[in-house]
N, C-alpha and C positions, 0 to 999 in steps of 0.2 A: 432717314436713309437707311436702307439695312446694312449691317455690315456682316462680312462672310468669311469671318476668320475666327476659331478658336484657339486657346491653349489648353492643352491636356496637363492636368497634374497625376502623378503616379508615388504610392508610398503602400507601404505593407506591415501588417502587425504580427506578432508571434514568429520573429525569426529564431528567438532564444530559446522559448520555452521548450520544456521536455516534453509538453503535451498536447496533444491532437494537432489542428491544422494550423498553417501558415495562411494568413489573408491578406489580399492586395486589392486597393480601390483605385479606379481612374475617375478623376471627376474635371468636369469644363463647365463654366459658365455661360448661358446663354447672350451672346452680346445684343441680341434684340428684344429681351424680356428681362428689365431690371431687377436686383435682388432686392428685399428690405432694407433700409436705412439701417446701418450699424452693424450688418452681416460682416461686412470684409473686416473691420476692427476686432471682431471676436474669433475670426479664424486664426490658432494658432496651432504650435505643436501639440498633439493628441496630449502627450505627456504632460506637460506644462498645465492642463486642464484637470478638475475635479470631476471625478466621474459624474456627478450631477449636473454640471455646467457642460462635459462632454457629451452626454446624454442628449442634453437638451437642444445642442446644437446639431446632432443627428438627426433627431424628429425634424428639427427646421429644413434640413437639407432634402431629408426624405421627402415633405411635402411640397418643397418648392418643385422636386424634381418629378412629384405624380400630378402636379395641375395640369390644366387643358394647355396652357401655354407655359409650358418649363423654363425658368430660370436659371435651372442647375441640370445637367446630365450627368450621370455615374453608372460605372459598370464595378462588380465584385467578381474577384474569382479565388478560389480555395484549392489549397493542396492538404491532402491528408497526411497522417503521421506515415503512413504507408508509402507513399509515392516519395515523402522526405527521406524514408531509411532507403529506398531503392535507387534513387539517384542524387542524393545529398542535397543540403538544406540551399545552397546558393543556385542549382538548378531547379529548384522546387519553389524557390522565390520568384525566379524569373517566370516559370511557368504560370503561377497564380496572376502576375501582373499582365502576361499576355492573356491569359483569361479576361483579366477585367478590362484589358483594353479591347479586347474583341465583342464584349458585350456594349460598351459606350460607344463604339464605333456602328453598332446596330442602329443605336438610339439617336444619333446625329442627323439630323433632317439633312436632304441632298444639298441645300444650298450652303449648308456651312463647311467650310474647307479647315484642315487641321494644318495650322500652320507654326505650331511649338508641341514637342512634349517632351517634360521635364520631369525628373524622375530624382526622388529624393536617395541621397547616399553617394558612395563613388564607384558603384560594381561596373558601369560602363553598359547597362544590356543595351541591346539594342534591337528593335521590333519594325524593322522595314517593311516586313512580310505584312503585318498587320496595320500599321498605320501609314504606311508610304514615305517615311521622311525618319531623318536620323534622330535620337533621341539626347538629350542633353542631362547628364547625372550633375544635380547641385548636391554637396554637402549642406546638411542642415536645412536643406530646401523647405522642410515642413515649418520651419519658424521665419520663412523669409518671402516664399511665393504662395498666395492664398488657394490658387488651386490644388498645390500638394496639402496644405494646411487641411484643405476640407477633407481629401482623399484618406489623409492620417487619421483624422477625425471618422470618418464612416470604417475605415478598416478595424480600426483599433473596438470601437463599440461595437462593429459586427461580430468581431471576435470573442469579445468579453460575453454577449450574450448567448454564442455557440457554448462556449466551455460552462456559464451557469446553467444551462440546461441540461448539463451532464453533472452538476457537482453533488445533487441529491442521490445519486448512483454510489458515489464513491466518497462519502463523509469522510473518512480516515485520509482523504488527500489535501482537504482545506481549499481545493480549487475556488470557491467563491470570494476568497481572499487574495490568492497570490496569480489565480488564471493559468495556473502551469507554469509558470516560471520557477528557476531552481534556487529557490528561498530554503532556509535554514528547514522551514516546517513541512515543505514538500518532501525535502531531503531525508528529515526524520521521518518519514510516513513510508517511504520505501525499505522498510529494515529488513525484508528481505523478499524473495521471488516471487511470494504469493499477491504480496500489494502493488506489483507493476500491472498496470491495466491493458486492453487491446489498444486505446488510444495514446499510449505513449510513445515517444521515439526511441526504438530500442536501438538505433544507430546512435544515439548521445551515449557519452561515458558514464554520466551518472547513471544514466538507467540501466547500462550495461554492467556498471559495478552492482547494481541491486539485483540483477539478473543472475549473476554468478555468486552471491552471499548466499551462505547457507541458509537456511530457514531457520527460525528460532524454535525450539521444544521444551517442554517444561516436563522433566520427567520425575512424578511421585517415586517417593524410595520407600521398600519397607524394612529393607535389613540389607546387610553387605553382600552375602551371597547371592541372593534373587538379582542385587544392582549389576553384577560383574558382564552377564551377556547384554544387557540392554543396553549398559554404558558401551561396551566395545563397538555393539553393532549399529549403533545409531550417532556416536561422535564424528565419524567420517561424514556423514549425510547431515547431519542437523548442528546448529549453533546450540549446543547443550548446557542447560541447566538443570542441576538435580534440586529437588525439594525435598528434604528429612522431615517428615511429620507423621509420628505415631505414638500419639498420647495411650494409645491402647494398652503398651507394653510396661508388664510391671513384674520384679519390682523395679526401682529405681537404677539399683547397681545393674540389673541386666537391659533396661533402656540403656544406659550412658557404654556397656559393655557393645551392644549392637551398634549403637551410633560412632563408637569410635572403629568400630569393623566398616562402617561405610565409608568413614572418612578417609582410610587407608585405601581402599579401592579408586576413591575421587582422586586421591594423590598420584597414586599409580596410573591412573589414566589421563590425569591433566585436566580434568573437569570441574568446573565451579561449583558451589552448591549454596544451598541457603538452609538454614535450620529453623523448622517451626517451633512452636511452643509444646512443651511438655505438660498438656493441660488435660490432666488423668479427669478431673471433674466434669468436663465438658464431654468425654469419652461415655463417662457411666451416665450423663444426663442422655446421652443420645439412645442408650441403650435398656435404660430403665424400665421395666417389666419383662425383660427379657435376657434375664442373666443366666437362665436356667435351662436353655431351650439349645437345642441338639448342633453341634459343630456343623458347619457349613449352612446353618438355619438362618431364621429372620435376623437374631445378633447380629451373627458374621456378616446381615447386607448391611445393617446399619451401620456398622464398625468400618465395610469397604465405602459407602456412600458418605459417611463423614470426612473421611480422609481425600476421596475424590473430591469433593466438592471444594473442599479448601484447596485444592490443586488447583482447580478450575479458577474458584475467586484469585488466587496468585497471579494466575495466567493473564487474566483479565486485567488485573490492576498495573501489571508489567507490560501489556500489550504484546501479548505473547497470543498467537492464533492458536498453536496446536499444544496438547498436552497427553501425556499416557502415565503407566504407573508399571512399576515393576511386579504389582500383586500379580500381574498377568504372566509371570515366570513359575510361580510355584506350582508344583502338581498336586500341592492340597488344597488350591482354590478353585472355585466353581468359575470355568471362564466363560460363559455363555451372561453368566450373572452379572461379571465383573465389566465386560463389554455393555452391558444393557445399563448399567449405572452410569459407566464413564459418557456412554453417549447421551444419557439423560442431562447430566451436568453440563455437557457442552453447549446442546441445543438449547439450554437456558439462558447459556451467555453469547450465543453464535460465535461457540469456538469449533474445535474440530478435536474428537477424541482417537488417538491412534490405535486401532483394534489389532495389535499384534502379539502373537501367542508364542513370547518369546522361549517357552520350555518345548516349543518343537524343533524339528530337524536335530536333537541333540544338544538343544539348549541347556535342560537340565545337566546333563551330564559334564558339558564344557563349564558350567561353574562350578562343579563339583571340584573338578580338575585344577581351575585356576584358584580356587581356596586352600587347596592344597598345596601349590605351588609356591602362591604367596603368605601362606602362614595368616589367614583370614579366619577369623571365629565362624562356627556355623553352629548357630542356636538349637535346642534340642525340643523346642516346645514353640507354639503358636505365637503365643504373647500375651495374652491377658489373663487373669485370674479364673476366669469362667471357663476357659478351654478344658475341654476332655485331656489334654497332655502337659496341663501345667501340674511342674512339680508338687507332688502332696509331701508335708511335713514326714521326714524319715525313708521318703520313696528315693532312688536312684535312678537317673537315665543317664546311661552316657552319652556323654557329649558327641553332638556331632549324629545322633540315631535319628531325631525327626527331621531335620535338615529343612527345616521351611523356609 
């Protein structure tokens, strides 16, 4: 004898994640087509099942719904992050459920009448316009009512598969492990606005915080005077970290003097820094065979490249996506060459090199004024013993004349 009544269970997945859609499912069992033995006992709250077990039940439910005489009916509804941001998660959650119910109603044979709609939770959602009767909210219904348990498994597995499909596009987020929930790994990944994707829920407070956070920037510094304008111009826009790396500077007492000048600028401007190694041997190895080539020639290019490469390597190791260099400030440097070398080192590590001509718009004159005001040492030669302006024995170059 045919029975004509069905109960529909409804549940959602993805209410709390920061990423992409909320997914709802509605599920009913066909009273006139028995389900396999043991299925009901396996239906539990989807969160209480291992991913492997949950996916196995998901495929079983899909197969039962796809047979010629289905013993399961289900519908799925989704609302993406854009709608969530527009109307809020509670309303978006209800809309996803409404869409799921609308789909399952279309699938039910005409002779079957809905005699109950049960929804997990305590939101009190109603869908009379879709199912023609009042719904009942059941707290922890996904652990008590098979129809809700089945809907929970469908919604959770379906959403996980959607998120997993996008995980390879955003490896920095680790989506395959947390499915967009607000775990520490996800929070750490949103270290600056550039890490927030189109699929993040921008109305959620942690995502808003990431969007308002300054992006990180690693700034290679070649000397105190050239650091002044870049630091002043960048620190308000970026979470700035300076990197002192100049093993080309000789002799050691000159290196120390320039390092102290740089540290004084950092102290005045309140920015942190990392001090690189004073590895003169590495510099000499880089320029071997080019020692007596002209200023701004191949020797200098090798020196620039070495320092920019070290900066890019440090940025990559620290998880900082952008870097630049105060080498761009000195009028004695070939700016197009600097930009080309910076971009090359950035592309090799999937980073971004900021091609900013700090010396333009009065940048160099501003640095001169700054060093005079604060008593910052200005060197009078480029740095290495092979530079054309390196002080020769007995020669006197007035302090600050070169100003590189």
